[in-house]
N, C-alpha and C positions, 0 to 999 in steps of 0.2 A: 240030954237036952238042956240048954241053958234057959233058966227062968229069970225073967226080969220083972220088976214091979211096974204097975200101971204108971206111976209117976215117972219112972225112968223111961218107959216107952214114950210117954208124952213129951218128955224133954228131948229125946232123940228125934222124934217126929218134928218138933218145932225147930230143932237145929238143922235138920235136913231142909225144911221149908225156908229157913232163913238163908241157908247157903245158896239155894236156888234163886231166891230173891236178890241176893248180892250179886250172883252171876248175871242175872238179867240187868240189874242196875249198871254193872260194869260194862256190859255189852252195849246198852243204850248210850252210855257216856262215850265209849270208844267210837261208836259209829257217828254220833252227833258231832264230836270234836274233830273227826277226820276231815281233811280238805279234799273236796271232789266236785268242782264245777264241771259242767258239760265238756266232755273231751279230755278231762284230766282226772279221771276216776281212780287212778292207780292206788292211792292210799286206802280207799274204801274197798276196792277189789281185793287188796291184800288181806284185810280183815275178814271179808266174806269167805275167801278161799280157805284161810286158816281155820275158820269156824266150821265150814261145810265139809272139809276133807274127811274128818273122821266119821261123819254122818252119812256120807254119800256113797252110792255104788260107783258112780263115775262123775268126773267133772270135765267139761269141755267149754269152749268159748266160741262166740260168733266172731265175724270179721271186724266188728267194731269194738269188741272188748267186753261184751256182756258175759256173765258167768252162767253156765247151765249145769246144775247139779241134779243128779237123778237118784230116785229110790224106787225099786221095783222093776221087773222085767216083763210083765205081762199085764193085760187088761187095757182099758181105755187110757189115752194119753192126756194127762191133766197138766196144763201149764199154769203155774201160779207165779206171778211176777211182781217185783218191786224195783223201783229205779234207784241207782246209786248216786246219781248226780244231784247237785243242789244248785240253787241260784248263786251266781257269782259274776265274775268278769274276767277280762284279760287286759294286759297292758297294751295300749295302742301306740303311744309315743311319749317321749320326754321333751319338755320345753327347754330352751337354753338356760333358764334360771332354775331348773331342777324339779319342776312340777310334772306330774304324770297324768295323761288322759287315759280313760278306761272305756273299753267296749263292754257293755253289759251283756250277760248271758242269762237269758230267762226273763220272765215277766215281772220285773221289779215295779213297784210303785215309785214314781219319781220323788215323791215327798219323803220316802223312806231312805233316801241315799245320802242326804246331807248330814254332816257332823257325826259320822259313824267311823268306828275303827275297823280296819281291814288288815289282812295279811297277804302280801305278795309272795308267791312261792318262786323265788329267784334261784339262779344257778348256784349260789353260795348259801342257800338256806332261806328261812322266813325273813321277810322284811316288813316291819310294822309301818302302817300308814293310817292317815285319817282323811276323810273327804272334807276338804276345806270349804269355807263359805265366807263371803265378805261380812264384815262385822256390822251388827245392828246399828252401831253409832255412826256409820258412814253411809249406809244404804238409804235410798229415798223412801218416803213413807209408803208408796205403793209397792215397793219391793219387799217390804217387811211381811206381807201377807201372801205373796204369790209363791207358787210352786216353781222351784228351779228345775228346768229341763235337764235330762240326763246328759245331754251333750255339753252342758256347762260345768259338769262335775269334774273335779280334779283330785288327785291323790297327792298328799304332802308327806314325804318321807324324811323331812328334815334336811334335805340337800339344798344347796344353793346353785349348783351347776349340773348340767347333763352328765359331765364326767364323774361327779360324785355319785349320781344315781347308777351309772354303769359300774362303778367300783363296788357298789353293794351287790352286784350280780343280777341287776334288773335289766331286762331288755324286752322289746316288743314281743307279744305273744305269751308272756308269762301269766299263769293263772292268778286270780285274785279271789279271796274268799272272805266272808264276814269274820270278824274277831269277836266271838260271842260264846265263851266257854260254858259247858254244861254246869248246871246248878240244881240241886234239890231245893225247891222254893220254900224257904223258911220253915223247914220241918214238916211240910205237908206232903201229900201224895202226888203233888204236881211237880213236874220237872221242866226246867227252863233251859233252852239251848237253841242252837241253830240247826238247820237242815232236817228238821223233823219230816219235812217233805223231801225225800221219802225214806230217811233212815229208819223211821218207824216200821215201814213195810219190810225193809231189809232185816230188821231184828225179828219180825214175825216169821219170816222165812226160816231163819235159823232155829227159832224156838219150836216151830212146827216140825222141822226136820228132826230135832232132838227127841221130840215126843213120839214120832212115828218110826224112828230107827228101830229095826228089828221086829216091827209089828207086821201082821198079815193084812195090810191094807189092800183093797181089791183093784189096784190100778198101777199104772206107771206115773209117778209124779216127777215133773220137771220144775225144779225150783230155779227161777231165772232172775238174776240180779242184772237189770238192764242199764244201759248207758244212754246219755243224751236225750232223756225224756223231756227235759225242760226246754229244749230247742226243736221240738218236733216229733217226739215219740220214735226216734230213729232206731234205738237199740231194740225196742219191742218189735219193730218191723223186721229187722234182720234176724233176731232170735226165733221169732214165730216161723219164719221160712225154714229154719233148721228143725225145730221141734215138731212142726205139723200137728198141732194139738187137736184133740177132739172137744175139749172143754177148756175155757180160760177164766182165771181169776186174777184181778188186779188188786194189789194192796196199796193203799194210799193214805195220805193225811187228809182229813176232812176239813170242812169249813163250819165254824160255829156261829150261832146267832145270839149268844148270851153275853154280848159286850154292850156297853152304853152306846146308844145311837143306832144300833142295828135295827133294820126293818124286818118285820115278820116274813116277807117274801124272799129275803136274802137267804135265810137258813133257819131251820127249826131245831138244829142239833145243839146240844149243850155239853160242855166239858163235864166229865164225870157221869154222863148219862148212858154210857155203854157204847158198844160198837155201832157203826153206821153202815148203811147200804144206800148207794145212789140209785134212784129210780130214773134219773136223767142227768146228763151233763152235756156240754156243748160238743163233745166229740163222740159220744156213744150212747146207745140205748141198750139196756140189759135185756137178756132173754127172760121173758115173763115166767116161764116154767122154772127157770133157775132162781129167779127172785122168790117164787113160792117155796122152793126147796130151802133156800137160806132162812126164810121166815120160819118154816117148820122145824128146821134144825135148831135155831135159837130157842124156839118155844120148848122143844123136847129137852134141851139142856138147861132150861130155866134162866136163859141169858136175855138181858134187855137188847133191843135192836131199834136203833133210830133210823128213820127213813128221811131222805131229803132229795131235793131237786136243785141243782146249782147251775147257773149260767156262767159263762166266762171261765170254764174249767175243762181241761182235757186230761186224759189218762191213758196208760198203756193198753187198757182193754180195747180201745178203739182200733189199734193195729192188730191185736190178737184176733179180734172179731172179724176182720177182713181177710185173715189168712186162711189157707187150707180149704178154700171153697166156702168159707163162712163158719164161724165158731160161736156157740152160745157162751156168753161171758157175763160176769157181774163185776162191779167195782166195790170192794169193801173198804171202809175208811175208819181210821181212828180219829175222833174229834181233836182238833188242834186250833188253838187260838194264835192268831197273828202269823199266818203263812205268808211267804213271799216277802218277808222283811228279815232283819237281822236276827231277831230273837222270838221264838215261839214258846208256847206252854202246852204240855200234854198231861194227862192224868194216868197214873200207873194202873188203876183198876180198869180203865178203858182198854189199855194195852193188854193186860192179862186176860180179860174177857174175850178180846178179839182172837188171841191165840187159841183159847178154848173153842171158839166158834169155828175157826179155820180147820183145826184138827178134826173136829166132829164132822165138818162138811166133807173133808177129804176122805174120811172113812166111809161116807155114804155114797161116794161116786163110783159105784160098781158098773158093770157093763150094761145091765138092764136099765139102771137109772140114767146113764149117759145116753143110751139109745132113745129113751123116752124124751129127754131134753132136746134131742136132735130130730125128733119126729114132728114134721109139720104137715103131715097128711090130714086133709079135712075129714 
């Protein structure tokens, strides 16, 4: 038997922990930086399948391109979903003098579109662009403070003719994504990047799969990376029809209320305050017994749990909820600053604690528990 010192054991343990942290950091960076607006999720799907394949029993796809990875072959059917698509756009047309109009995909704030860098995924590779705006020195005083509507937004790629744009490999229908690379924010545990809505959820799917690989969890878990959530929850509708879940969990980016100017009724969630659970959003009401189970699981694991109700918000649980004759669902969220704009901020501890909560919750969803969640007898 090999005997090692306590100090050596501690160093080995710290090294293992550091390696796991680096792996998670790399995963978050890769997913955030990948280009994947609605209908163009291929780069994200490639990452998800590469990560899921060694962890899954099977991998299949729905007819829209959502990825369905499974673990387990018996017990209740648990669908846990996160969407791969991000807010973006697509090329509409090119003007004779080389400017490009853009069809927005998803719920952008109009005021967040001007003066931003973008990447067009053209046939010859990425094309850099900026959303131009008329100069402050020439606009009228009333224009200086108004919001420019999205229909007036144009992309400038440095071309002076439509032919030059075409020569760059840009044509109508090409996807457009924000140019906002991943950054660890000034040595903190906060990470800055695009597409946290919902690459956060995608990363949680993978980390949960990693932890549950080879364990005796009491169910069949369907880890679903959906498409086209930002334009109508379309992938979740298609994949739910295939999975036919007994229970559904959506993983999403949350909305925080800890920024200047926020009103208390908008959100009570704070960055760094731990995982979140929606009690209401505009698309779905969670199952009350399921909410109680999430609360109890967090309490048993010593994890914080932030509760919130948010208007003007929709998520995949709404489509899961309506499938298979009705499915008990919850929407679990990682607090995120600045969703639906170019660059957002997340907290690493919030992410790690959400992974812990999800794994613990999946381990509790046995046949008797699921039966009770689905029991509405008076």
